[in-house]
N, C-alpha and C positions, 0 to 999 in steps of 0.2 A: 260700231268699230269697222275698221277697214279690212275688206276681204278681198285678195287677189284671186281672180278666176283663171284657171288654165285655158288656153287657146281653144281646145276641143269642145270647151262648154260655152263659148262666147255667143253661140247661136241662140242661147238661152238669156244670157245677161245683156249681151250687146256692149258690154264694157268690161274691160280688163280689170278694173278696180270698182267695187262696189261698197255701199254702207249697209250694214245688217246689225241686228242686236240679239241678244240672248245671254241668260245667265250661265248656260252651258253650251257645249257644241252641239248637242241634240237640239237645243232651242234655236241656235244660230241657223242649223240646217232647215229647220221648219220656216224661219223667216225668209231665208233665201228662197224657199219653194213657194212662199205666199208671194214673194215679189216675182219670181221667175218661175212659173209652173212647169214641173217636170224635172227641174234641176237636181232635186234631192234624189230622185230614183237613180239618177245617172252616178251618185257618189255613195248612196247608202243602199244595202241589199234589203231583202225581204226579212231577214233576221236582224235588222236594225245594227248592222255592222258595216264599217267603212268597207267598200269594196276593195279586193286585192291590188287593183291598178291604181288606186287612189292613195295619195299621201297627204295628210293634214299637218301643217306646221302652225303653232302659236307661238309668236315671238321668237321664230327660229329654232323651235324645239317640236320634234315629231310627236303627235298625239295619236294614240289608238283607241281611245275610249271616249263615246259619245257623252258620257257623264263628266268630261273635264269641265271644270269651272272656267269661266271667261269674265273678263271685266271690260268695261267700256273703252278702255285704253289699249287692249290687246290688238295685235295685227295678226290676221289669219291668212296663211297662203295655202291654197289647194293646188295640188301638182297632179297631173294625170299621166302615167306612163304610157309611151307609145308601144304598140305591138304590131306585129306583122311579120311577113315573111319574104 
């Protein structure tokens, strides 16, 4: 499925749009990490939760649960909030 990567994570993927697979959001994140080592840790914390500054949308709807089922036709967009002072 098509996955859109946010600009702050392009140092991992080197592409704004990538292909990945998984029957769930957790499996998708594992596949992304297999392809782009280290990217999962930037999005998922040690308790297997989506980090507070990351938003994940599946077909335009925000998803909060890594157990969310996915299909091969889904479009996933990852957005990273900017912070600073």
